[in-house]
N, C-alpha and C positions, 0 to 999 in steps of 0.2 A: 504494500500500500504506500503510495507516494506521500511524503510529508508536505504539508502546506508551509511555504516559506514566503514571507512578505516582509521586507525590511525598509525602513526609512532612516536616513542619516542626514544630519544637518550640522554644519559648523560655521560659525561666524563670530565676528567681534562685536560686542554689544556693551553699552554702559550699564551701570548697576540698576538704574531705574527700569530699563528694558528687561533685564534679567528678573527683577522683582515681579514685573507684570507677567512674564512668562511662567514663573513659579506659581503665581496666584491662579493662572489659567489651568495649570496642571492640577493644582489642588481642587479647583472646582470640578474638573473632569473626573478626578478620582471620586469625589463626593457624588457626582451624577452617575458614575459607572460607565463613562464613555470618554475616551481620550482620542482626539482627532489631531493629527499632525500633517501639515501640508506645506510644501514650498514649490518652487518652479520645477524641481526635479522629481517630485513624487508625493505620495500621500499614503497614510495608513490610519486605520480606525482600530482602536483597542478597547476592550470592555473588561476592566478589572472586576473580579468577583471573588468571593470567598476570602480565604486568608492570603495576604500578600507578604512576600518575603522582602525585607528592606536591608540593603547593605549600604552603609555610609562610611566613606574613608576620607581623611583629610591629611595633607602632608605639606611640609615646607622644607625646601632644600635649596641652598645657594640662591636665595632670592626668588625662587620659583614656587608658587603656591598652587595647590590643587585640592579641589573638593569634588568627590565623585559620589553621586547618588544613583543607586540602582534599585528598581522595584520590579520584582518578578512574581508571576502567579501561573498556575496551571489552569487551562480551560477545562470546564466540567464536561465530561463525556455524557452524551444523551442517556437518560435513564434507561431507555429500552435497550441500548447497547450494553450497558453495565450489568443489567439483570438477566442476561442470557443464561439459560440453564443447559447443562450438558446431560444428554440422555444416551445411555448405552443400550444397544439392542441385542 
């Protein structure tokens, strides 16, 4: 069975205010259960559900600072597929 793969990637230089607005939009999307990302190169729609895994790392080395925020979750499998029963004949 082929795995679905859809990826969105964006990198740009922004000021703190723009980053703050983006983080607020992401927070609202998590609250709503729907995250939509789009730029001129592509788009993706994600629907966070259930328990979410959060990984937060921060580092500072030689004047270079980094903050990484990663949120992951597993999509729920349809109930009918999960509850299949095995019958022996």
